[in-house]
FIZA-84092 format. One line per field, with one value per residue: residue number from 1; x, y, z of N, C-alpha, C in turn. Coordinates in Angstrom, 1 decimal, always signed. Atoms other than C-alpha are relative to their C-alpha. Example, Ala and Ser with C-alpha at 12.3 -4.5 7.8 and 13.67 -1.06 7.14 Angstrom:
<atoms>
k = [1; 2] .
nu = [+0.9; -0.9] .
nv = [-1.2; -1.1] .
nw = [+0.0; +0.0] .
cau = [+12.3; +13.7] .
cav = [-4.5; -1.1] .
caw = [+7.8; +7.1] .
cu = [+0.9; -0.8] .
cv = [+1.2; +1.1] .
cw = [+0.0; +0.8] .
</atoms>
This chain:
<atoms>
k = [1; 2; 3; 4; 5; 6; 7; 8; 9; 10; 11; 12; 13; 14; 15; 16; 17; 18; 19; 20; 21; 22; 23; 24; 25; 26; 27; 28; 29; 30; 31; 32; 33; 34; 35; 36; 37; 38; 39; 40; 41; 42; 43; 44; 45; 46; 47; 48; 49; 50; 51; 52; 53; 54; 55; 56; 57; 58; 59; 60; 61; 62; 63; 64; 65; 66; 67; 68; 69; 70; 71; 72; 73; 74; 75; 76; 77; 78; 79; 80; 81; 82; 83; 84; 85; 86; 87; 88; 89; 90; 91; 92; 93; 94; 95; 96; 97; 98; 99; 100; 101; 102; 103; 104; 105; 106; 107; 108; 109; 110; 111; 112; 113; 114; 115; 116; 117; 118; 119; 120; 121; 122; 123; 124; 125; 126; 127; 128; 129; 130; 131; 132; 133; 134; 135; 136; 137; 138; 139; 140; 141; 142; 143; 144; 145; 146; 147; 148; 149; 150; 151; 152; 153; 154; 155; 156; 157; 158; 159; 160; 161; 162; 163; 164; 165; 166; 167; 168; 169; 170; 171; 172; 173; 174; 175; 176; 177; 178; 179; 180; 181; 182; 183; 184; 185; 186; 187; 188; 189; 190; 191; 192; 193; 194; 195; 196; 197; 198; 199; 200; 201; 202; 203; 204; 205; 206; 207; 208; 209; 210; 211; 212; 213; 214; 215; 216; 217; 218; 219; 220; 221; 222; 223; 224; 225; 226; 227; 228; 229; 230; 231; 232; 233; 234; 235; 236; 237; 238; 239; 240; 241; 242; 243; 244; 245; 246; 247; 248; 249; 250; 251; 252; 253; 254; 255; 256; 257; 258; 259; 260; 261; 262; 263; 264; 265; 266; 267; 268; 269; 270; 271; 272; 273; 274; 275; 276; 277; 278; 279] .
nu = [+1.4; -0.5; +1.7; +0.5; -0.6; -0.2; -1.2; +0.2; -1.3; -1.4; -0.7; -0.1; +1.6; +1.1; +0.8; +1.3; +0.9; +1.6; +0.4; +1.0; +1.4; -0.1; -1.1; -1.1; +0.7; +0.2; -1.2; +0.1; -0.5; -0.7; -0.9; -1.3; -0.7; -1.5; -0.9; -0.4; -1.7; -1.0; -0.2; +1.1; +1.5; +0.7; +1.3; +0.5; +1.0; -0.2; +0.8; +1.4; +1.0; -0.3; -0.2; -0.9; +0.7; -0.4; -0.7; +0.7; -0.3; -2.0; -0.5; -0.7; -0.4; +0.6; -0.8; -0.6; +0.7; -0.6; -1.9; -0.5; +0.6; -0.7; -1.0; +0.5; +0.0; -1.0; +0.0; -0.4; +0.3; +1.2; +0.4; +1.6; +1.2; +0.8; +1.6; +0.7; -0.5; -1.6; -1.2; -0.5; -1.3; -1.1; -0.7; -0.3; -1.3; -1.2; -0.7; -1.0; -1.3; -0.5; -1.3; +0.8; +0.9; -1.1; +0.8; +0.6; +1.6; +1.1; +1.5; +0.5; -0.7; +0.5; -1.0; -0.1; +0.2; +1.3; +1.2; +1.1; +0.5; +1.2; +1.1; -0.6; +0.6; +1.1; +0.5; -0.2; +1.3; +1.4; -0.2; +0.4; +1.3; +0.6; -0.5; +0.5; +1.4; +0.6; +0.5; -1.4; +0.6; -0.7; -1.7; -0.8; +0.6; -0.6; -1.4; +0.3; +0.4; -0.8; -1.5; -0.4; +0.0; +1.4; +0.1; +0.5; +0.8; +1.3; -0.8; -1.0; +0.6; +0.2; -1.0; -0.5; +1.1; +0.4; -1.4; -0.4; +0.8; -0.7; -1.1; +0.7; +0.8; -0.9; -0.3; +1.2; -0.1; -1.7; +0.5; +1.0; -0.8; -0.9; +0.6; +0.5; -1.2; +0.3; +0.9; +1.2; +1.3; -0.6; +0.7; -1.1; -1.2; +0.6; -0.2; -1.0; -0.9; +0.2; -1.6; -0.4; -1.5; -0.7; -1.2; -1.4; -0.9; -0.1; -0.5; -1.7; -0.2; -0.3; -0.7; -0.6; -1.4; -1.2; +0.4; -1.7; +0.3; +1.0; +1.6; +1.2; +1.5; +1.3; +0.9; +0.9; +0.7; +1.0; -0.5; +0.5; -1.1; -0.9; -0.5; -0.7; -1.3; -0.7; -1.1; -1.3; -1.2; -1.3; -1.0; -1.2; -0.9; -0.3; -1.2; +0.2; +1.1; +0.8; +1.5; +0.9; +1.7; +0.9; +1.5; +1.2; -0.4; +0.4; -1.0; -0.4; -0.2; -0.3; +1.4; +0.9; -0.5; -1.1; -1.0; -0.5; -1.1; -0.8; -1.0; -0.5; -1.0; -0.9; -0.7; -0.5; -0.7; -1.1; -0.9; -0.5; -0.1; -0.8; +0.0; -0.4; +1.2; +0.5; -0.4] .
nv = [-0.4; -1.6; -0.9; -0.6; -1.4; -0.7; -1.4; -0.8; -0.9; +0.5; -0.9; +1.0; +0.9; -0.1; +1.1; -0.3; +1.5; +0.0; +0.2; +1.8; -0.5; -0.4; +1.3; -1.1; -0.6; -1.5; -0.5; -0.8; -1.5; +0.2; +0.8; -0.9; -0.8; +0.4; -0.4; -1.9; -0.8; +0.2; +1.6; +1.2; +0.3; +1.4; +0.0; +1.5; +0.9; +0.8; +1.5; -0.2; -1.6; -0.2; +1.6; +1.0; +0.6; +0.2; +1.6; +0.2; +1.2; -0.2; -1.6; -1.0; -0.7; -1.1; -1.0; +1.2; +0.0; -1.2; +0.4; +1.1; -0.8; -0.5; +1.2; +0.2; -1.2; -0.4; -1.4; +0.1; -1.2; -0.4; -0.7; +0.6; -1.0; +0.9; -0.5; +0.9; +1.4; +0.2; -0.6; +1.2; +0.5; -1.0; -0.1; +1.4; +0.0; -1.1; +0.5; +1.3; +0.3; -1.5; -1.0; +0.1; -1.1; -0.9; -1.1; +0.9; -1.3; +0.9; -0.8; +1.2; +1.4; +1.2; +1.1; +1.8; +0.3; -1.2; +0.4; -1.3; -0.8; +0.0; -0.4; +1.0; +1.4; +0.0; +0.0; +1.8; +1.3; -0.9; -0.2; +1.6; +0.4; -0.1; +1.0; +1.5; -0.2; -0.5; -1.4; -0.7; -1.2; -0.3; -0.2; -1.5; -0.7; +0.2; -0.3; -1.5; -0.9; +0.2; -0.2; -0.8; -1.3; -0.6; -0.6; +1.0; -0.3; +1.4; +1.0; +0.6; +1.6; +1.1; +1.3; +1.0; +1.2; +0.6; +0.9; +0.6; +1.1; +1.1; +0.8; +1.0; +0.6; +0.9; +0.5; +0.5; +1.1; +0.8; +1.0; +1.6; +0.7; +1.2; +0.6; +1.5; +0.7; +0.6; +0.9; -1.3; -0.7; -1.2; -1.1; -0.8; -0.8; -1.7; -0.6; -0.5; -0.7; -1.5; -0.7; -1.0; +0.0; +1.3; +0.0; -0.1; +0.9; -0.4; -1.4; -0.1; -1.5; -1.1; -1.0; -1.0; -0.9; +0.9; -0.8; -1.3; -1.1; -1.2; +0.3; -0.8; +0.7; -0.8; +0.3; -0.6; -0.8; +0.4; +1.2; +0.7; -0.5; +1.2; -0.3; -1.6; +0.7; +1.0; -0.4; -0.8; +1.0; +0.5; -0.9; -0.3; +1.0; -0.5; -1.0; -1.1; +0.0; -1.4; +0.2; -1.2; +0.4; -0.8; +0.0; -0.3; +1.5; +1.3; +0.8; -0.2; -1.8; +0.0; +0.0; -1.4; -1.0; +0.9; -1.0; -0.2; +1.2; -0.2; -1.3; +0.3; +1.5; -0.8; -1.0; +0.7; +0.7; -1.2; -0.6; +1.0; +0.7; -0.5; -0.8; +0.9; +0.4; +1.6; +1.1] .
nw = [+0.7; +0.6; +0.1; +0.9; -0.2; +1.1; +0.0; +0.9; +0.0; -0.4; -0.8; -1.4; +0.1; -1.1; -0.1; -0.5; -0.9; -0.6; -1.3; +0.1; +0.4; +1.5; +0.9; +0.7; +0.5; -1.1; +0.1; +1.1; +0.0; -0.2; +0.9; +1.1; -0.6; -0.3; +1.0; +0.9; -0.9; +0.2; -0.3; +0.8; -0.8; +0.0; -1.0; -0.1; -0.9; -1.0; +0.8; +0.0; +0.7; +0.8; +1.2; -0.4; -0.6; -1.2; -0.5; -0.7; -0.5; -0.8; -0.8; +0.7; -0.3; +1.4; +0.5; +0.6; +1.3; +0.4; +0.2; +1.4; +1.0; +0.3; +0.7; +1.4; +1.0; -0.8; -1.0; -1.3; -0.8; +0.7; -1.2; -0.2; -0.5; -0.4; -0.9; -0.8; +0.0; +1.2; -0.8; -0.8; +0.8; +0.2; -1.4; -0.2; +0.9; -0.1; -1.3; +0.7; +0.6; +0.0; +1.6; +0.9; +0.0; +0.0; -1.1; -0.5; -1.0; -1.0; +0.1; -0.6; +0.2; -0.8; -0.6; -0.2; -1.2; -0.1; -0.6; +0.2; -0.6; +0.2; +1.7; +0.9; -0.2; +0.2; +1.4; +0.7; -1.1; +0.8; +0.8; +0.0; +0.1; +1.3; +1.2; -0.2; +0.5; +1.8; +0.9; +0.8; -0.1; -1.6; -0.2; +0.6; -0.6; -1.6; +0.3; +0.4; -0.9; -1.2; +0.0; +0.9; -0.4; +0.5; +1.1; +0.8; +0.2; +0.3; +0.8; -0.7; -1.1; +1.0; +0.3; -0.6; -0.2; +1.1; -0.8; -1.1; -0.4; +1.0; -0.7; -0.9; +0.6; +0.1; -1.0; -0.3; +0.6; -0.4; -1.3; +0.0; +0.8; -1.2; -0.8; +0.7; +0.6; -1.3; +0.3; -0.2; +0.7; +0.4; -0.9; -0.9; +0.6; -0.3; -1.0; -0.6; +0.8; -0.8; +0.0; +1.4; +0.6; -0.1; -0.5; +0.2; -0.8; -1.1; +0.1; -0.2; -0.4; +0.7; -0.7; +0.7; -0.4; +0.9; +1.4; +0.1; +1.1; -0.4; +0.1; +0.0; -0.5; +0.1; -0.7; +0.1; -1.4; -0.4; +0.3; -1.2; -1.3; +0.1; +1.4; -0.2; -0.4; +0.7; +1.1; -1.1; -0.9; +1.2; +0.2; -1.2; -0.1; +1.4; -0.3; +1.0; +0.8; +0.2; +0.0; -0.2; -0.3; +1.0; -0.3; +1.1; +0.6; -0.4; +0.2; +1.2; +0.5; +2.2; +1.0; -0.5; +0.6; +0.7; +0.5; -0.9; +0.4; +0.7; -0.4; -0.9; +0.1; +0.6; -0.6; -0.8; +1.2; +0.8; -1.0; -0.9; +1.1; +0.2; +1.4; +1.2; +0.5; -0.5; +0.9] .
cau = [+108.2; +109.5; +107.0; +105.2; +106.9; +107.5; +110.9; +111.6; +114.3; +118.0; +120.1; +120.6; +117.7; +114.5; +112.6; +108.7; +107.2; +103.4; +101.3; +98.9; +95.9; +96.8; +99.6; +102.2; +99.5; +99.3; +102.8; +101.3; +101.7; +104.9; +106.7; +107.3; +108.3; +111.3; +112.2; +112.4; +114.7; +117.1; +116.4; +115.5; +112.2; +111.3; +107.8; +106.5; +103.6; +103.9; +102.5; +98.6; +98.3; +98.1; +99.5; +101.5; +99.8; +99.1; +101.3; +98.9; +101.2; +105.4; +106.4; +108.4; +109.6; +108.2; +111.8; +113.5; +111.0; +112.2; +116.3; +115.8; +113.7; +116.3; +119.0; +117.0; +117.3; +120.8; +120.6; +123.0; +122.4; +119.3; +117.5; +113.9; +110.9; +108.1; +104.5; +102.8; +103.4; +106.2; +108.1; +108.1; +109.9; +111.9; +113.1; +113.5; +116.0; +117.9; +118.5; +119.8; +121.5; +122.7; +125.3; +122.4; +120.6; +121.7; +118.7; +115.8; +111.8; +109.3; +105.8; +103.9; +105.8; +105.1; +107.5; +108.8; +107.6; +105.0; +102.6; +99.3; +97.3; +93.8; +92.3; +94.8; +93.4; +90.0; +90.3; +91.8; +88.7; +86.2; +88.1; +87.8; +84.2; +83.2; +85.6; +84.3; +80.9; +81.5; +81.0; +84.3; +82.2; +82.5; +85.9; +87.1; +85.0; +86.6; +90.2; +89.0; +87.8; +90.6; +93.2; +93.2; +93.1; +90.6; +92.2; +91.8; +89.7; +86.8; +88.9; +91.5; +89.3; +87.9; +91.3; +92.0; +88.9; +89.3; +93.3; +92.5; +89.3; +91.1; +94.0; +91.2; +89.5; +93.0; +94.2; +90.7; +90.9; +94.8; +93.3; +90.4; +92.3; +94.9; +92.4; +90.1; +93.5; +93.8; +90.7; +88.0; +84.8; +85.1; +82.3; +85.1; +88.0; +85.8; +85.6; +88.9; +90.4; +90.2; +94.4; +94.3; +98.1; +99.9; +102.2; +105.4; +108.3; +109.0; +109.1; +113.5; +114.8; +114.9; +117.2; +117.1; +119.8; +121.8; +120.2; +123.5; +121.5; +120.0; +116.8; +113.4; +110.3; +107.2; +104.3; +100.9; +98.9; +95.5; +97.3; +96.1; +98.1; +99.8; +101.2; +102.2; +104.1; +105.4; +107.3; +108.8; +110.3; +111.9; +113.2; +114.7; +116.1; +117.3; +121.1; +120.5; +117.0; +114.9; +111.3; +108.6; +105.0; +102.6; +99.2; +97.3; +98.2; +96.5; +98.1; +98.5; +100.0; +101.4; +97.8; +96.3; +98.4; +100.5; +102.5; +103.5; +104.8; +106.3; +108.5; +109.3; +110.5; +112.4; +113.9; +115.0; +116.6; +118.5; +120.3; +121.0; +121.1; +124.6; +125.7; +126.9; +125.0; +123.1; +124.6] .
cav = [+70.0; +73.6; +76.1; +78.1; +82.1; +84.4; +86.4; +89.4; +92.1; +92.3; +93.4; +92.3; +89.7; +90.4; +87.7; +88.5; +85.8; +85.8; +86.2; +82.5; +85.2; +85.5; +83.9; +86.0; +87.6; +90.4; +91.7; +92.9; +96.7; +95.9; +93.9; +96.7; +99.2; +97.3; +96.3; +99.8; +100.3; +98.2; +94.5; +91.1; +90.1; +86.6; +86.0; +82.5; +80.2; +78.7; +74.6; +74.9; +79.1; +80.0; +77.6; +75.5; +72.6; +71.4; +68.3; +66.9; +63.4; +64.3; +67.2; +69.6; +72.9; +76.4; +77.9; +74.5; +75.1; +78.7; +77.8; +75.5; +77.5; +79.7; +77.0; +76.6; +80.0; +80.2; +82.5; +82.5; +85.9; +87.4; +90.6; +89.0; +90.6; +88.7; +89.5; +88.1; +84.2; +84.7; +87.0; +84.1; +82.2; +85.1; +85.1; +81.2; +81.5; +84.5; +83.0; +79.4; +80.3; +84.3; +84.7; +83.9; +87.1; +90.3; +92.5; +91.5; +93.7; +92.0; +93.5; +92.2; +89.2; +85.9; +84.5; +81.0; +79.7; +82.9; +81.7; +83.0; +85.3; +85.5; +87.3; +84.8; +81.8; +83.3; +83.9; +80.2; +79.0; +81.0; +80.6; +76.0; +76.1; +77.7; +75.6; +72.5; +73.9; +74.2; +77.7; +78.9; +82.3; +82.6; +82.0; +84.5; +86.6; +86.3; +86.6; +89.6; +91.3; +90.3; +91.1; +94.0; +97.8; +100.4; +102.0; +99.1; +99.7; +97.3; +96.4; +95.4; +93.1; +91.6; +90.5; +88.9; +87.1; +85.8; +84.6; +83.5; +81.2; +79.7; +78.5; +77.1; +75.2; +74.1; +73.0; +71.4; +69.2; +67.8; +67.1; +65.2; +63.5; +62.1; +61.1; +58.8; +57.6; +56.8; +54.7; +57.6; +58.6; +61.6; +63.3; +62.3; +63.8; +66.9; +67.0; +66.8; +69.1; +72.3; +72.8; +73.9; +73.6; +70.5; +69.2; +70.9; +68.9; +69.5; +73.4; +74.0; +76.4; +79.6; +82.3; +85.6; +87.2; +84.6; +87.3; +89.5; +91.0; +94.9; +94.6; +96.7; +95.5; +97.2; +97.0; +98.1; +100.3; +98.7; +95.3; +92.1; +92.8; +89.2; +90.7; +94.2; +92.4; +89.6; +92.6; +94.5; +91.2; +90.5; +94.3; +93.8; +90.3; +91.3; +92.8; +96.5; +95.8; +99.3; +99.3; +101.7; +101.2; +102.6; +104.3; +104.0; +99.8; +96.8; +93.8; +94.0; +97.8; +96.3; +96.2; +99.0; +101.7; +100.0; +103.4; +104.1; +100.6; +100.2; +103.7; +102.5; +98.8; +100.7; +103.2; +100.6; +98.2; +101.3; +101.8; +98.1; +96.0; +95.5; +97.4; +94.1; +92.5; +89.4; +86.2] .
caw = [+83.2; +81.4; +82.7; +80.5; +79.7; +77.1; +76.6; +74.9; +74.6; +75.5; +78.1; +82.0; +82.4; +84.7; +85.8; +86.7; +89.4; +89.9; +92.6; +93.0; +92.1; +88.7; +86.0; +84.1; +82.6; +85.6; +84.3; +80.9; +81.7; +83.1; +79.9; +77.2; +79.7; +81.0; +77.5; +76.1; +79.4; +78.2; +79.9; +78.5; +80.3; +81.1; +82.6; +83.7; +85.0; +88.0; +87.4; +87.5; +86.2; +83.2; +80.3; +82.6; +83.5; +87.0; +88.7; +91.1; +92.0; +92.7; +94.7; +93.5; +94.4; +92.1; +92.8; +91.4; +88.3; +87.9; +88.3; +85.5; +83.1; +83.6; +82.8; +79.8; +78.2; +79.6; +82.2; +84.9; +86.5; +86.8; +88.8; +90.1; +90.6; +92.5; +93.7; +96.6; +96.1; +93.0; +95.9; +98.2; +95.4; +94.5; +98.3; +98.3; +95.1; +96.1; +99.5; +98.0; +95.5; +96.1; +92.9; +90.8; +91.6; +90.8; +92.5; +94.1; +94.2; +96.4; +95.8; +98.9; +99.1; +101.0; +103.5; +103.6; +107.2; +107.8; +110.4; +109.3; +111.4; +112.1; +108.8; +106.8; +108.5; +107.8; +104.1; +103.6; +105.7; +103.5; +100.4; +101.3; +101.9; +98.8; +96.3; +98.4; +97.6; +93.9; +93.8; +91.7; +91.1; +95.2; +95.3; +92.7; +93.8; +97.5; +96.2; +93.8; +96.7; +99.4; +97.3; +94.9; +96.5; +96.1; +93.0; +91.2; +88.3; +87.0; +84.1; +86.2; +88.7; +85.5; +84.4; +87.4; +88.0; +84.4; +85.9; +89.0; +88.2; +85.0; +87.6; +90.0; +87.3; +86.1; +89.4; +90.6; +87.7; +88.2; +91.9; +90.7; +87.9; +90.9; +93.2; +90.4; +89.1; +93.2; +92.7; +94.1; +92.9; +90.9; +93.6; +96.3; +94.5; +94.4; +97.7; +98.7; +96.2; +98.8; +98.5; +94.6; +94.4; +93.7; +95.8; +96.7; +98.3; +102.1; +102.5; +102.8; +105.5; +103.8; +105.6; +104.0; +105.9; +103.4; +100.4; +99.2; +96.2; +96.6; +97.7; +97.4; +99.6; +98.9; +100.9; +100.6; +103.3; +102.3; +102.1; +104.6; +108.2; +107.4; +104.4; +105.9; +108.1; +106.2; +104.1; +107.4; +108.8; +105.3; +105.1; +108.6; +108.1; +104.4; +104.6; +103.5; +102.4; +101.0; +102.2; +101.0; +102.0; +99.1; +100.8; +97.8; +97.5; +98.3; +97.4; +93.8; +93.0; +89.4; +88.6; +90.6; +89.8; +87.0; +85.8; +89.3; +89.5; +86.8; +87.5; +90.7; +89.8; +86.5; +88.7; +91.2; +88.3; +86.6; +89.9; +90.9; +87.7; +86.6; +83.4; +81.2; +78.9; +79.7; +77.9] .
cu = [+0.7; -1.1; -0.1; +1.0; +0.2; +1.5; -0.2; +1.1; +1.7; +0.8; +0.0; -1.6; -0.6; -0.9; -0.9; -0.7; -1.3; -0.6; -0.9; -1.0; -0.1; +1.0; +0.3; -0.5; -0.1; +1.2; -0.5; +0.3; +1.4; +1.2; +0.5; +0.5; +1.2; +0.8; +0.3; +0.6; +1.3; +0.2; -0.5; -1.1; -0.1; -1.2; -0.2; -1.2; +0.2; -0.8; -1.4; -0.6; +0.5; +0.3; +1.0; -1.4; +0.0; +0.8; -0.8; +1.0; +1.2; -0.1; +1.0; -0.4; -0.1; +1.2; +1.1; -0.3; +0.8; +1.6; -0.2; -1.0; +1.3; +1.5; -0.1; +0.5; +1.6; +0.6; +0.7; -0.2; -1.0; -0.6; -1.8; -1.3; -1.2; -0.8; -0.2; +0.9; +1.3; +0.9; +0.2; +1.1; +1.2; +1.0; +0.6; +1.6; +0.8; +0.5; +0.9; +1.1; +0.3; +0.6; -1.2; -0.7; +0.3; -0.4; -1.7; -1.6; -1.0; -1.5; -1.1; +0.3; -0.3; +1.2; -0.1; +0.0; -0.7; -0.5; -1.2; -0.8; -1.6; -1.0; +0.4; -0.6; -1.6; -0.4; +0.2; -1.0; -1.0; +0.1; -0.1; -1.3; -0.4; +0.7; -0.8; -1.9; -0.2; -0.4; +0.8; -0.5; +0.4; +1.0; +0.6; -0.2; +0.8; +1.1; -0.4; +0.0; +1.1; +0.9; +0.2; -1.1; -1.4; +0.4; +0.1; -0.9; -0.5; +0.8; +0.9; -0.5; -0.6; +1.4; +0.3; -0.7; +0.2; +1.7; -0.6; -1.4; +0.7; +0.8; -0.7; -0.6; +1.5; +0.9; -1.0; +0.2; +0.9; -0.6; -1.1; +0.2; +0.9; -0.5; -1.0; +1.2; +0.3; -0.9; -1.2; -0.4; +1.0; -0.6; +1.1; +1.1; -0.2; +0.2; +1.3; +1.2; +0.4; +1.2; +0.1; +1.3; +0.3; +0.6; +1.2; +0.6; +0.2; +0.7; +1.4; -0.2; +0.2; +0.3; +0.1; +0.9; +1.0; +0.0; +1.3; -0.7; -0.6; -1.1; -1.2; -1.5; -0.5; -1.3; -1.4; -1.0; -1.7; +0.5; -0.9; +1.1; +0.9; +1.3; +0.9; +1.1; +0.9; +1.0; +0.8; +0.5; +0.6; +0.9; +0.7; +0.8; +0.9; +0.8; -0.6; -1.6; -1.3; -1.6; -0.8; -1.3; -0.6; -1.3; -0.6; -0.1; -0.2; +0.6; +0.9; +0.6; +0.7; -1.1; -0.7; +0.4; +1.2; +0.8; +0.5; +1.3; +1.0; +1.1; +0.6; +1.1; +1.0; +1.3; +1.4; +1.2; +1.0; +0.7; +0.5; +0.7; +1.4; -0.2; +0.2; -1.2; -0.3; +0.5; -1.0] .
cv = [+1.8; +0.9; +1.2; +1.7; +0.5; +1.1; +0.9; +1.0; -0.2; +1.2; -1.1; -0.4; +0.5; -0.9; +0.3; -1.0; +0.5; +0.2; -1.3; +0.8; -0.3; -1.0; +1.0; +1.0; +1.7; +0.8; +0.4; +1.9; +0.5; -0.3; +1.3; +1.0; -0.7; -0.4; +0.9; +0.2; -0.7; -1.9; -1.0; -0.5; -1.2; +0.2; -1.4; -0.1; -0.7; -1.2; +0.4; +1.4; -0.1; -1.0; -0.6; -0.9; -0.6; -1.3; +0.1; -1.2; +0.8; +1.1; +0.7; +1.5; +0.9; +0.7; -1.0; +0.3; +1.3; +0.3; -0.6; +0.4; +0.9; -0.6; +0.2; +0.9; +0.3; +1.0; -0.3; +0.9; +0.6; +0.9; -0.9; +0.9; -0.4; +0.4; -0.7; -1.6; +0.0; +0.9; -1.4; -0.8; +0.5; +0.1; -1.4; +0.1; +0.6; -0.5; -1.6; +0.2; +1.8; +0.4; -0.2; +1.4; +1.4; +1.2; -0.7; +1.2; -1.2; +0.8; -0.7; -1.0; -1.0; -0.3; -1.0; +0.2; +0.9; -1.1; +1.0; +0.4; -0.3; +0.3; -0.6; -1.2; +0.4; -0.1; -1.4; -0.9; +0.1; -0.8; -2.1; -0.1; +0.4; -0.4; -1.5; -0.2; +0.2; +1.1; +0.6; +1.4; +0.5; +0.5; +0.9; +0.9; +0.6; +0.6; +1.6; +1.3; +0.1; +0.7; +1.1; +1.4; +0.9; +0.8; -0.8; +0.0; -1.1; -1.2; -0.4; -1.1; -0.8; -0.9; -0.8; -0.7; -1.1; -0.8; -0.6; -1.1; -1.2; -0.8; -0.8; -1.1; -1.0; -0.9; -1.2; -1.4; -1.0; -0.6; -1.1; -1.4; -1.1; -0.9; -0.9; -0.9; -1.1; -0.9; +1.0; +0.1; +1.3; +1.2; -0.2; +0.6; +1.4; +0.4; +0.0; +0.8; +1.9; +0.5; +0.4; +0.1; -1.4; +0.1; +0.5; -0.7; +0.9; +1.6; +0.4; +0.7; +1.3; +0.9; +1.2; +1.2; -0.6; +1.1; +0.8; +1.2; +1.3; -0.8; +1.0; -1.2; +0.9; -0.5; +0.4; +0.5; -0.6; -1.6; -0.7; +0.4; -1.1; +0.2; +1.1; -0.6; -1.1; +1.0; +0.7; -0.9; +0.2; +1.5; -0.3; -1.4; +0.0; +0.9; +1.1; +0.1; +1.6; -0.5; +1.1; -0.9; +1.3; +0.3; -0.4; -1.7; -0.8; -1.2; -0.8; +1.2; -0.3; +0.2; +0.9; +1.2; -0.1; +1.3; +0.0; -0.7; +0.0; +1.1; -0.4; -1.0; +0.4; +0.9; -0.7; -1.2; +0.9; +0.3; -1.0; -1.5; +0.1; +0.2; -1.3; -0.9; -1.8; -1.2; -0.5] .
cw = [-0.2; +0.0; -1.2; -0.1; -1.1; +0.9; -1.1; +0.7; +0.4; +0.7; +1.0; -0.2; +1.3; +0.0; +0.9; +0.4; +0.5; +0.6; -0.3; +0.0; -1.2; -0.9; -0.5; -1.0; +0.7; -0.4; -1.4; +0.2; +0.6; -1.1; -0.8; +0.6; +0.1; -1.2; -0.2; +0.9; -0.1; +0.3; -1.0; +1.1; +0.0; +1.2; -0.3; +0.8; +0.9; -0.7; +0.8; +0.4; -1.3; -1.1; +0.7; +0.2; +1.4; +0.1; +1.4; +0.7; +0.2; +0.2; -0.5; +0.6; -1.1; -0.2; -1.0; -1.3; -0.5; -0.7; -1.3; -1.4; -0.4; -0.8; -1.3; -1.4; +0.6; +0.3; +1.0; +1.3; -0.2; +1.4; -0.1; +0.4; +0.6; +0.9; +0.7; +0.2; -0.7; +1.1; +1.0; -1.0; -0.5; +1.4; +0.1; -1.2; +0.5; +1.6; -0.2; -0.8; -0.8; -1.1; -0.8; -0.1; +0.3; +0.7; +0.1; +0.2; +0.3; +0.1; +0.9; +0.3; +1.1; +0.7; +0.1; +1.7; +0.9; +0.8; +0.0; +1.3; +0.0; -1.7; -1.3; -0.2; -0.3; -1.4; -0.6; +0.4; -1.2; -1.2; -0.5; -0.4; -1.2; -1.3; +0.5; -0.2; -1.7; -0.5; -0.2; +0.0; +1.5; +0.3; -0.6; +0.7; +1.3; -0.6; -1.0; +0.9; +1.0; -0.9; -0.8; +1.0; -0.4; -1.3; -1.0; -0.9; -0.5; -1.1; +0.5; +0.7; -1.2; -0.5; +1.1; +0.9; -1.0; +0.4; +0.8; -0.4; -1.2; +1.4; +1.2; -1.1; -0.8; +0.8; +0.6; -1.2; -0.3; +0.7; -0.5; -0.9; +0.9; +0.6; -0.8; -0.3; +1.4; -0.1; +1.0; -0.9; -0.8; +0.9; +1.0; -0.5; +0.3; +1.0; +0.7; -0.9; +0.9; -0.1; -1.0; +0.2; +0.3; +1.0; +0.5; +0.9; +1.5; +0.0; +0.7; +0.9; -0.9; +1.0; -0.6; +0.6; -0.7; -1.4; -0.5; -1.0; +0.4; -0.3; +0.1; +0.5; +0.3; +0.5; -0.5; +1.2; +0.2; +0.1; +1.1; +1.2; -0.8; -1.0; +0.2; +0.6; -0.2; -0.7; +1.2; +0.7; -1.2; -0.2; +1.5; +0.0; -1.7; +0.2; -1.0; -0.5; +0.1; +0.3; -0.1; +0.1; -0.9; +0.5; -1.0; -0.4; +1.0; -0.2; -1.0; -0.7; -1.2; -0.4; +0.5; -0.5; -1.0; -0.4; +1.6; +0.2; -0.6; +0.2; +0.9; -0.6; -1.4; +0.7; +0.9; -0.9; -0.5; +1.3; +0.6; -0.8; -0.8; -1.4; -1.2; -0.5; +0.3; -1.2; -0.7] .
</atoms>
């Protein structure tokens, strides 16, 4: 499967990897700024998000999907910018294939292998309950309330609502179709669709210490404790990583204060992205 994606600009490649609360549209505010700064910019939708269909049967890895997309586009090396779950995917790629990553920016990133704390477990449990009760609006609002910080405008909250609801609908439909195909009724299938994400293959061992790219780790002071802890750990494990905590940010700083987040990213990429032109 080739991930749905956009490509624009010329120059060193930057790949934007979205949060699981959103899809590739979350980068609308950074898109033109990065192309204007002299980058060839790629953004994609993971399976079950945006325009990429869900895969509810065969195991896969999102990191493999991203690398396959880059191969299709003829991109050998690229800078990766990942938000939340997209940051987790970026960490996996940078640790597994360090020679392919020129720079790494992690915005409130998840860490492979992290053991959820009480707050994250409670969120997951509440989300599952709402989905099982077929209360998609409630599940969407839970995500908007949990993951957007105090700086997010109502217009941004509405954008996130639309992206999250679409992801829920796509993923639930795929789960139900797979269960029905396996011989269960639609009602039984809907009751078992709480996971919402297609099955990935067994999680590989990921060693952030293997990352060689210059790395910027960004956390938000208003984010959930789990993600602040993961950012701190990533900054400690990745050699020579730089860690910045934004006092105004929640979990999605590129949406909450897009101009400030964009300036931070463009400055980091300007300092660390190689000057040679991308193939």
